[in-house]
C-alpha positions as CSV (number, residue, x, y, z in Angstrom):
1,M,44.4,-13.0,-20.0
2,S,43.0,-14.4,-16.8
3,E,41.7,-18.0,-16.9
4,R,38.0,-18.6,-16.9
5,P,36.8,-19.6,-13.4
6,P,35.8,-23.3,-13.0
7,T,32.3,-24.2,-14.1
8,L,29.6,-25.5,-11.8
9,R,30.1,-28.9,-13.4
10,Q,33.9,-28.9,-12.8
11,T,33.4,-27.9,-9.2
12,S,30.9,-30.7,-8.7
13,L,33.3,-33.2,-10.3
14,E,36.0,-32.2,-7.8
15,R,33.6,-32.7,-4.9
16,L,32.5,-36.1,-6.3
17,A,36.2,-37.2,-6.3
18,R,37.2,-36.1,-2.9
19,A,34.2,-36.1,-0.6
20,E,32.2,-38.9,1.1
21,F,28.4,-38.8,0.8
22,D,25.5,-40.0,2.7
23,V,23.8,-40.9,-0.6
24,L,24.8,-41.4,-4.2
25,V,21.9,-41.2,-6.7
26,L,22.5,-42.9,-10.0
27,G,20.3,-41.5,-12.8
28,G,19.2,-37.9,-13.3
29,G,15.7,-38.4,-14.7
30,I,12.6,-37.4,-12.7
31,N,13.0,-40.2,-10.1
32,G,16.7,-39.4,-9.5
33,A,16.2,-35.6,-9.5
34,V,13.4,-35.6,-6.9
35,S,15.4,-38.1,-4.7
36,A,18.4,-35.8,-4.8
37,A,16.2,-32.6,-4.2
38,A,14.3,-34.1,-1.3
39,L,17.3,-35.6,0.5
40,S,19.6,-32.6,0.1
41,A,16.9,-30.2,1.2
42,R,16.4,-32.2,4.3
43,G,20.1,-32.2,5.3
44,A,21.7,-35.3,3.7
45,K,25.0,-35.0,1.9
46,V,24.0,-36.1,-1.6
47,A,25.7,-36.8,-4.9
48,L,23.9,-37.2,-8.2
49,I,25.3,-38.5,-11.5
50,D,23.9,-39.4,-14.9
51,R,25.8,-41.0,-17.8
52,G,24.2,-38.6,-20.2
53,D,22.4,-35.3,-19.7
54,F,19.9,-34.8,-16.9
55,A,16.4,-36.0,-18.2
56,G,18.2,-37.3,-21.3
57,A,16.2,-40.6,-21.6
58,T,12.6,-41.4,-20.6
59,S,12.1,-38.1,-18.8
60,Q,12.5,-36.1,-22.0
61,A,10.0,-38.2,-24.0
62,S,6.7,-38.0,-22.0
63,S,3.5,-36.4,-23.2
64,N,4.2,-33.4,-21.0
65,L,1.2,-34.3,-18.9
66,A,0.6,-34.5,-15.1
67,W,-2.5,-36.7,-15.2
68,G,-4.4,-38.7,-12.6
69,G,-4.6,-41.9,-14.6
70,I,-8.1,-41.9,-15.9
71,K,-7.4,-44.9,-18.1
72,Y,-6.8,-47.0,-14.9
73,L,-10.5,-46.8,-14.0
74,E,-11.0,-49.4,-16.8
75,T,-9.0,-51.9,-14.8
76,Y,-10.6,-50.9,-11.4
77,E,-7.3,-49.5,-10.0
78,F,-9.1,-47.0,-7.9
79,G,-6.4,-46.7,-5.3
80,L,-3.8,-45.9,-7.9
81,V,-6.1,-43.3,-9.5
82,R,-6.8,-41.7,-6.2
83,K,-3.1,-41.5,-5.5
84,L,-2.3,-40.0,-8.9
85,C,-5.1,-37.5,-8.7
86,R,-3.9,-36.3,-5.3
87,S,-0.4,-36.0,-6.7
88,R,-1.6,-34.1,-9.8
89,N,-3.6,-31.7,-7.5
90,Q,-0.5,-31.2,-5.4
91,L,1.6,-30.3,-8.4
92,I,-0.9,-27.8,-9.6
93,R,-1.0,-26.1,-6.2
94,S,2.8,-26.2,-5.7
95,Y,3.8,-25.2,-9.2
96,P,1.0,-22.8,-10.4
97,S,3.3,-21.3,-13.1
98,T,4.5,-24.6,-14.5
99,V,1.8,-27.3,-13.9
100,Q,-1.6,-26.0,-15.1
101,E,-5.1,-27.5,-15.5
102,I,-6.0,-28.2,-19.1
103,R,-9.2,-29.6,-20.7
104,F,-9.2,-32.9,-22.5
105,Y,-11.7,-32.7,-25.3
106,T,-12.6,-36.4,-26.1
107,A,-14.3,-37.5,-29.3
108,H,-16.3,-40.8,-29.0
109,P,-16.5,-43.2,-31.9
110,R,-19.9,-44.8,-32.5
111,G,-19.8,-48.5,-31.5
112,F,-16.7,-48.1,-29.2
113,R,-16.2,-50.8,-26.6
114,H,-17.5,-48.4,-23.9
115,G,-20.5,-46.2,-24.6
116,R,-20.3,-42.4,-24.5
117,L,-22.5,-42.1,-21.4
118,K,-20.5,-44.7,-19.6
119,L,-17.3,-42.9,-20.3
120,W,-18.9,-39.6,-19.3
121,L,-20.0,-41.1,-16.0
122,G,-16.4,-42.4,-15.6
123,A,-15.2,-38.9,-16.0
124,W,-17.5,-37.8,-13.2
125,L,-16.1,-40.6,-11.0
126,Y,-12.6,-39.4,-11.9
127,W,-13.6,-35.9,-10.9
128,L,-15.0,-37.2,-7.6
129,I,-11.9,-39.3,-6.9
130,G,-9.8,-36.2,-7.6
131,N,-11.7,-34.3,-4.8
132,F,-13.5,-32.1,-7.3
133,F,-10.3,-30.1,-7.7
134,T,-10.6,-29.4,-11.4
135,R,-13.5,-28.1,-13.5
136,R,-16.4,-30.5,-13.8
137,P,-16.8,-32.9,-16.8
138,R,-19.1,-32.0,-19.6
139,L,-21.0,-34.2,-22.0
140,L,-20.5,-33.2,-25.7
141,S,-23.1,-33.6,-28.4
142,L,-22.0,-33.9,-32.0
143,P,-23.2,-30.3,-32.8
144,D,-21.1,-29.2,-29.7
145,I,-18.0,-30.7,-31.3
146,E,-18.7,-29.3,-34.7
147,R,-19.2,-25.8,-33.3
148,E,-16.4,-25.7,-30.8
149,E,-13.7,-27.8,-32.6
150,P,-14.6,-27.8,-36.3
151,I,-11.2,-29.4,-37.1
152,V,-12.5,-32.7,-35.6
153,N,-13.9,-35.0,-38.2
154,P,-17.4,-35.9,-37.1
155,Q,-17.7,-38.9,-39.3
156,G,-18.3,-42.0,-37.2
157,L,-18.7,-40.1,-34.0
158,D,-21.8,-39.9,-31.7
159,G,-20.5,-37.1,-29.6
160,G,-17.9,-37.0,-26.8
161,F,-17.1,-35.6,-23.3
162,E,-14.7,-33.2,-21.7
163,Y,-12.8,-33.4,-18.5
164,S,-9.7,-31.9,-16.9
165,D,-6.1,-33.0,-16.1
166,A,-2.9,-31.0,-16.1
167,F,0.1,-30.3,-18.3
168,L,3.6,-28.9,-18.1
169,H,3.7,-25.5,-19.6
170,D,7.3,-25.8,-20.8
171,N,8.5,-29.3,-21.3
172,D,9.2,-32.4,-19.2
173,A,13.0,-32.1,-19.2
174,R,12.9,-28.5,-18.0
175,F,10.6,-29.6,-15.2
176,V,13.2,-32.3,-14.2
177,W,16.0,-29.7,-14.3
178,G,14.2,-27.6,-11.8
179,F,14.6,-30.4,-9.2
180,V,18.3,-30.8,-10.1
181,R,18.7,-27.1,-9.6
182,S,17.0,-27.3,-6.3
183,A,19.3,-30.1,-5.2
184,L,22.4,-28.1,-6.2
185,D,21.0,-25.1,-4.2
186,H,20.9,-27.3,-1.2
187,G,24.5,-28.5,-1.6
188,C,24.2,-31.6,-3.8
189,A,27.2,-32.5,-5.9
190,A,25.6,-33.2,-9.2
191,A,27.2,-33.8,-12.6
192,N,25.8,-34.9,-15.9
193,Y,27.9,-37.0,-18.4
194,V,29.4,-39.1,-15.6
195,E,28.9,-42.8,-16.1
196,S,28.8,-45.4,-13.3
197,L,31.2,-48.3,-14.2
198,G,30.0,-50.5,-11.3
199,A,29.7,-50.4,-7.6
200,S,30.8,-52.7,-4.7
201,R,30.1,-52.8,-1.0
202,E,33.3,-52.4,1.1
203,G,33.5,-51.8,4.8
204,G,29.9,-50.8,5.1
205,K,30.1,-48.3,2.3
206,W,29.5,-48.2,-1.4
207,I,32.5,-47.6,-3.6
208,T,31.3,-46.6,-7.1
209,R,33.7,-46.4,-10.0
210,A,32.7,-43.7,-12.4
211,R,34.1,-41.9,-15.4
212,D,33.6,-38.3,-16.7
213,V,32.5,-39.0,-20.2
214,V,33.7,-35.6,-21.4
215,S,37.3,-35.7,-20.2
216,G,37.8,-39.5,-19.7
217,R,38.8,-38.9,-16.1
218,D,38.1,-41.8,-13.7
219,L,36.5,-41.1,-10.3
220,I,35.8,-43.0,-7.1
221,I,32.7,-41.9,-5.3
222,R,32.1,-43.1,-1.8
223,S,28.6,-43.2,-0.1
224,R,26.8,-44.9,2.7
225,L,23.6,-45.4,0.6
226,L,23.3,-46.1,-3.1
227,I,20.0,-45.3,-5.0
228,N,19.5,-46.8,-8.4
229,A,17.2,-44.4,-10.3
230,C,18.3,-45.3,-13.8
231,G,14.8,-46.0,-15.2
232,P,14.9,-48.5,-18.0
233,F,18.6,-49.2,-17.3
234,A,18.0,-50.0,-13.6
235,D,17.9,-53.8,-14.0
236,R,21.3,-53.8,-15.9
237,L,22.9,-51.6,-13.2
238,N,21.7,-53.9,-10.4
239,A,23.0,-56.9,-12.2
240,A,26.4,-55.3,-12.6
241,S,26.5,-54.4,-8.9
242,G,25.3,-57.8,-7.7
243,V,22.0,-56.5,-6.4
244,R,19.1,-58.9,-6.5
245,T,15.5,-57.5,-6.5
246,S,11.9,-58.9,-6.5
247,H,10.9,-56.5,-9.3
248,R,12.0,-55.9,-12.8
249,H,11.0,-53.8,-15.8
250,V,9.3,-54.4,-19.1
251,F,9.4,-51.7,-21.8
252,S,6.9,-49.7,-23.8
253,K,7.9,-47.4,-26.5
254,G,6.1,-44.1,-26.9
255,V,6.4,-41.9,-30.0
256,H,5.3,-38.3,-30.5
257,I,5.6,-36.1,-33.5
258,H,5.4,-32.2,-33.6
259,V,3.8,-30.2,-36.3
260,D,2.5,-26.7,-36.8
261,R,-0.4,-25.8,-34.5
262,L,-3.6,-27.6,-35.5
263,T,-6.1,-25.8,-33.3
264,A,-6.0,-22.4,-31.8
265,N,-7.8,-23.7,-28.6
266,R,-5.6,-24.4,-25.6
267,R,-6.9,-27.9,-24.9
268,V,-5.9,-31.5,-25.5
269,L,-7.9,-33.2,-28.4
270,T,-8.4,-36.8,-27.4
271,F,-9.3,-39.7,-29.7
272,F,-9.2,-43.4,-29.6
273,A,-6.7,-44.8,-32.2
274,D,-7.5,-47.6,-34.5
275,D,-6.3,-50.1,-31.9
276,G,-8.5,-48.6,-29.2
277,R,-5.8,-46.7,-27.2
278,P,-6.1,-43.1,-26.3
279,F,-4.4,-40.8,-28.8
280,F,-3.8,-37.0,-28.3
281,V,-3.2,-33.7,-30.0
282,L,-1.4,-31.6,-27.3
283,P,-0.5,-28.0,-27.3
284,M,3.3,-27.3,-27.2
285,G,3.8,-23.6,-27.4
286,V,2.9,-22.5,-30.9
287,K,3.0,-26.0,-32.2
288,S,1.1,-29.3,-31.7
289,C,2.3,-32.6,-30.4
290,I,0.6,-35.7,-31.6
291,G,0.9,-39.2,-30.0
292,T,1.5,-41.4,-28.3
293,T,2.1,-44.9,-29.3
294,D,2.4,-47.8,-26.9
295,T,4.6,-50.6,-28.4
296,R,6.2,-53.4,-26.5
297,V,10.0,-53.4,-27.0
298,E,12.7,-55.6,-25.5
299,E,15.5,-53.1,-25.0
300,P,15.7,-49.8,-23.0
301,V,16.7,-47.8,-26.1
302,A,14.4,-47.4,-29.1
303,E,14.0,-45.2,-32.2
304,V,11.2,-43.8,-34.2
305,T,10.5,-46.1,-37.2
306,E,8.8,-45.5,-40.4
307,E,5.9,-47.7,-39.1
308,D,5.6,-45.4,-36.0
309,R,5.4,-42.3,-38.2
310,R,2.8,-43.9,-40.4
311,F,0.7,-45.0,-37.4
312,V,0.6,-41.5,-36.0
313,L,0.0,-39.7,-39.3
314,D,-2.7,-42.2,-40.5
315,N,-4.6,-42.0,-37.2
316,I,-4.6,-38.2,-37.0
317,N,-5.5,-37.7,-40.6
318,K,-8.5,-39.9,-40.1
319,R,-9.7,-37.9,-37.1
320,L,-9.2,-34.3,-38.3
321,R,-10.5,-32.3,-41.1
322,L,-7.4,-30.7,-42.5
323,P,-6.8,-28.6,-45.7
324,R,-4.6,-31.4,-46.7
325,P,-3.4,-34.6,-45.0
326,L,-0.3,-34.3,-42.8
327,T,2.8,-36.0,-44.2
328,E,6.3,-36.6,-43.1
329,R,7.3,-33.2,-44.6
330,D,5.1,-31.6,-41.9
331,I,7.1,-33.1,-39.0
332,I,9.1,-30.4,-37.2
333,A,10.5,-32.8,-34.6
334,E,9.8,-36.2,-33.1
335,R,10.4,-37.9,-29.8
336,C,10.8,-41.5,-28.8
337,G,11.1,-42.8,-25.3
338,V,11.1,-46.1,-23.5
339,R,8.8,-46.3,-20.5
340,P,9.9,-48.7,-17.8
341,L,6.9,-50.6,-16.5
342,V,7.3,-52.4,-13.2
343,V,6.4,-56.1,-12.8
344,A,7.2,-58.7,-10.2
345,E,10.2,-60.8,-10.9
346,G,9.1,-64.0,-12.7
347,A,5.7,-62.6,-13.6
348,A,4.4,-63.0,-17.1
349,A,3.8,-59.5,-18.4
350,D,2.6,-60.5,-21.8
351,R,-0.8,-61.6,-20.6
352,D,-1.8,-58.1,-19.4
353,W,0.6,-56.1,-21.4
354,M,-1.9,-53.3,-22.4
355,Q,-3.2,-53.0,-18.9
356,L,0.1,-52.4,-17.1
357,S,0.1,-49.1,-15.2
358,R,2.8,-46.5,-14.7
359,R,2.9,-47.1,-11.0
360,H,6.2,-47.0,-9.1
361,A,7.8,-49.4,-6.6
362,I,10.8,-48.7,-4.4
363,E,12.8,-51.8,-3.3
364,S,15.0,-51.5,-0.2
365,D,18.0,-53.8,0.7
366,T,18.8,-53.1,4.3
367,A,21.9,-55.3,4.4
368,L,23.5,-53.6,1.4
369,G,22.2,-50.0,2.0
370,H,20.7,-50.0,-1.5
371,L,17.4,-48.6,-3.0
372,T,16.0,-49.2,-6.5
373,I,13.2,-47.1,-7.9
374,F,11.1,-49.0,-10.5
375,G,8.6,-47.5,-12.9
376,G,6.9,-44.2,-12.1
377,K,5.8,-41.1,-13.9
378,I,6.2,-37.4,-13.6
379,T,2.7,-37.0,-11.9
380,D,3.9,-39.1,-8.9
381,C,7.3,-37.4,-8.5
382,V,6.6,-35.7,-5.1
383,N,5.5,-39.0,-3.7
384,V,8.7,-40.6,-4.9
385,G,10.8,-38.0,-3.2
386,E,8.9,-38.3,0.1
387,E,9.1,-42.1,0.0
388,I,12.8,-42.0,-0.7
389,C,13.4,-39.9,2.4
390,G,11.5,-42.4,4.5
391,H,13.5,-45.3,3.1
392,A,16.8,-43.4,3.6
393,Q,16.0,-42.7,7.2
394,R,15.2,-46.3,7.9
395,L,18.6,-47.2,6.3
396,G,20.4,-45.0,8.7
397,V,20.7,-41.7,6.8
398,S,20.3,-38.7,9.1
399,L,17.9,-36.0,7.9
400,P,18.2,-33.1,10.4
401,F,15.5,-31.1,8.5
402,A,13.1,-34.0,8.0
403,D,10.0,-31.8,8.0
404,R,11.4,-29.2,5.5
405,L,9.2,-28.6,2.4
406,W,11.5,-29.4,-0.5
407,Y,9.3,-28.7,-3.5
408,G,7.1,-25.9,-4.9
409,E,7.3,-22.3,-5.9
410,P,8.1,-20.1,-2.8
411,P,5.2,-17.6,-2.6
412,A,7.1,-14.8,-0.8
413,I,9.9,-14.8,-3.4
414,R,7.4,-15.0,-6.2
415,E,5.6,-11.9,-4.8
416,E,8.9,-10.0,-4.5
417,Y,9.9,-11.0,-8.0
418,F,6.7,-9.8,-9.7
419,H,6.8,-6.6,-7.6
420,Q,10.3,-5.8,-8.9
421,A,9.3,-6.8,-12.5
422,R,6.4,-4.3,-12.4
423,L,8.7,-1.5,-11.0
424,M,11.1,-1.9,-13.9
425,D,8.3,-2.4,-16.5
426,L,9.8,-5.8,-17.5
427,D,6.8,-6.7,-19.6
428,G,7.3,-3.6,-21.6
429,M,10.5,-5.3,-22.9
430,T,8.7,-8.3,-24.1
431,S,9.4,-9.1,-27.8
432,P,6.4,-8.4,-30.1
433,Q,6.7,-12.0,-31.4
434,S,6.5,-13.5,-27.9
435,S,3.6,-15.7,-26.9
436,E,3.5,-14.5,-23.3
437,K,4.8,-11.7,-21.0
438,L,8.4,-11.7,-20.2
439,S,7.9,-11.6,-16.4
440,T,5.7,-14.7,-16.5
441,R,8.1,-16.7,-18.6
442,L,11.2,-15.9,-16.6
443,W,9.6,-16.8,-13.3
444,R,8.2,-20.1,-14.6
445,R,11.6,-21.1,-16.0
446,Y,13.9,-20.0,-13.3
447,G,11.9,-19.5,-10.1
448,P,13.9,-17.6,-7.4
449,E,16.9,-17.4,-9.8
450,A,14.8,-15.0,-11.9
451,L,15.6,-12.3,-9.4
452,G,19.2,-12.5,-10.7
453,L,18.0,-12.1,-14.2
454,L,16.1,-9.0,-13.3
455,E,19.3,-7.5,-11.9
456,A,21.2,-8.4,-15.1
457,I,18.5,-6.6,-17.1
458,R,18.6,-3.6,-14.8
459,R,22.4,-3.3,-15.3
460,D,22.2,-3.7,-19.1
461,P,18.7,-3.6,-20.8
462,R,20.2,-5.4,-23.8
463,M,20.1,-8.5,-21.7
464,A,16.3,-8.6,-22.4
465,E,16.9,-8.9,-26.2
466,V,16.0,-12.1,-28.0
467,I,19.2,-13.7,-29.0
468,I,17.9,-16.5,-31.2
469,E,15.2,-15.0,-33.3
470,T,13.4,-18.4,-33.9
471,S,13.0,-18.8,-30.1
472,E,11.9,-16.7,-27.1
473,Y,15.2,-16.9,-25.3
474,I,16.8,-13.6,-24.3
475,R,20.5,-12.8,-23.7
476,C,20.5,-13.1,-19.9
477,E,18.9,-16.6,-20.1
478,L,21.9,-17.7,-22.1
479,D,24.2,-16.3,-19.4
480,E,22.2,-18.2,-16.8
481,A,22.4,-21.4,-18.7
482,A,26.2,-21.0,-19.2
483,R,26.8,-20.4,-15.5
484,R,24.3,-22.6,-13.7
485,E,22.7,-25.2,-16.0
486,M,25.6,-27.6,-16.9
487,V,25.1,-27.3,-20.6
488,V,27.8,-29.6,-22.0
489,K,26.4,-30.0,-25.5
490,L,24.3,-27.7,-27.7
491,D,21.6,-30.4,-27.6
492,D,21.4,-30.0,-23.8
493,F,20.3,-26.5,-24.3
494,L,18.2,-26.8,-27.5
495,R,16.4,-30.0,-26.4
496,R,16.3,-30.1,-22.6
497,R,17.0,-26.8,-20.9
498,S,14.7,-25.3,-23.5
499,K,12.2,-26.8,-26.0
500,I,13.6,-24.9,-29.0
501,A,14.5,-28.1,-30.9
502,L,10.9,-29.4,-30.3
503,V,9.2,-26.4,-31.9
504,V,11.6,-25.0,-34.5
505,R,12.8,-26.9,-37.5
506,R,16.4,-28.0,-37.5
507,E,17.3,-26.0,-40.6
508,E,15.7,-22.9,-39.1
509,I,17.8,-23.2,-36.0
510,R,21.0,-23.7,-38.1
511,R,20.2,-20.5,-40.1
512,A,19.3,-18.4,-37.0
513,A,21.5,-15.3,-37.0
514,G,22.0,-15.4,-33.2
515,L,22.9,-19.0,-33.0
516,R,26.7,-18.5,-33.1
517,E,26.5,-15.8,-30.5
518,A,24.4,-18.1,-28.3
519,C,27.1,-20.8,-28.7
520,R,29.8,-18.3,-27.7
521,I,27.9,-17.4,-24.5
522,L,27.4,-21.1,-23.7
523,F,30.7,-22.6,-24.6
524,G,33.3,-19.8,-25.0
525,D,36.3,-20.9,-27.1
526,E,34.6,-24.3,-27.8
527,A,31.6,-22.6,-29.5
528,E,32.5,-23.7,-33.1
529,A,33.3,-27.3,-32.0
530,K,30.0,-27.6,-30.2
531,L,28.1,-26.1,-33.1
532,A,29.7,-28.6,-35.5
533,E,29.0,-31.4,-33.1
534,Y,25.2,-30.6,-33.3
535,F,25.3,-29.7,-37.0
536,P,28.0,-32.0,-38.6
537,E,27.3,-30.4,-41.9
538,L,28.9,-27.3,-40.7
539,R,32.3,-29.0,-40.2
540,P,34.9,-27.7,-42.6
541,D,35.7,-31.3,-43.7
542,V,32.1,-32.0,-44.7
543,K,31.3,-31.0,-48.3
544,S,27.8,-29.8,-49.1
545,A,25.8,-32.1,-51.4
């Protein structure tokens, strides 16, 4: 029997160990992913590593929104709002299949600190600042709300207003993976589950000691420039490498819970929680996502607590008219992420804790050849990539294709894909249980790589069959994930390359008839071990209760 060819991850590990790079990016969240994508597309020799999976921390725990920061109008940060609105508009234009306009349907409580008309005028100002790019705001009377969203509890309300922002059709981690995939396509050596053990400056270059967490193999990675894009862990990494900065992070914990769909309307229901902060019910496929919290924490890792669940459930039960109150038994999945908020070193963040924005800052050390990205959010990702390219050039990194566009859906390839999909009647192969047409879904998830999926389906129509009946993933998508998406653990696929674990109960996934076949496609001979890693109760040595 012939040996299996090396995986994309194994090939990247070999390159990391033997090559010398212009830039090494530490951290595969949104900031690291766009940095690698922008620099590699413009001609730099780039490496990217993350000690866990790509988008495995903060970038998998957002609200799945690309929003222009309407809340920052309250603190008069008009410049930041203008910048975020322009970034949101750019994402909608550049990723029309993935980033889409959505209406925010806001209920206004009587006696709130800002009157309904004032907030409605604020929404108009927001629309103006955003260049009138989205649909115009609308003032809502109480009868409007009762007619259009009867699930909203009208008690204590005096009406509301409606405005637009944008959301990610799939999920945040999948969006991040798209940038990692783009970086790989432009020659980046990227590998997940590779931990930095510290870096030192020697002979005008960075020598980064790293370890493959999977095999235990130690690596030495050499680069001219080092970019710290480790999000909430950035400060610790700088301290370990002897890098001093004028910024630091403070941390906010955000929690979301997922339940069965609460409203059939494709809009975001917006409320003000008991403590006055915005509080949402967001669409997530055929489910609803409720949150988020905003709690000060001291460490870059946090968990959902009983208090968090109670806060979310109590607030939503007060604001919706449900057949029965939601309880913990209704929770399908939950997410918890730590947001890194940037402050000046030595500044007292406690005074204005609730007013801190999600702005980003990039700090450059010319002598060391080092960049640190502080803060940030998905909405601003293209700006981060552009700014990183500018900093890298100033630090001596050559970008021979400095004007190349490195982001967005390529229109010509998109047109060719849908032409071929129509010729082969791909949509006629859509599962009856699917929530959208197969052609639309494959393009959104895979972009130009979807042409390869079409070819696989042409060769064997069984490749269009749903393989895990509780999801909408078809057989050729599993092949694609196994070949090109660096799926090391089952959680990487269920939670980040897809959103299956966010919309399907754990026990339903475990019982799915196609799960074992999916694991065999993803992991080959390691399928049973990977399955038992995700579901410890399936191990032979674990007795059922």
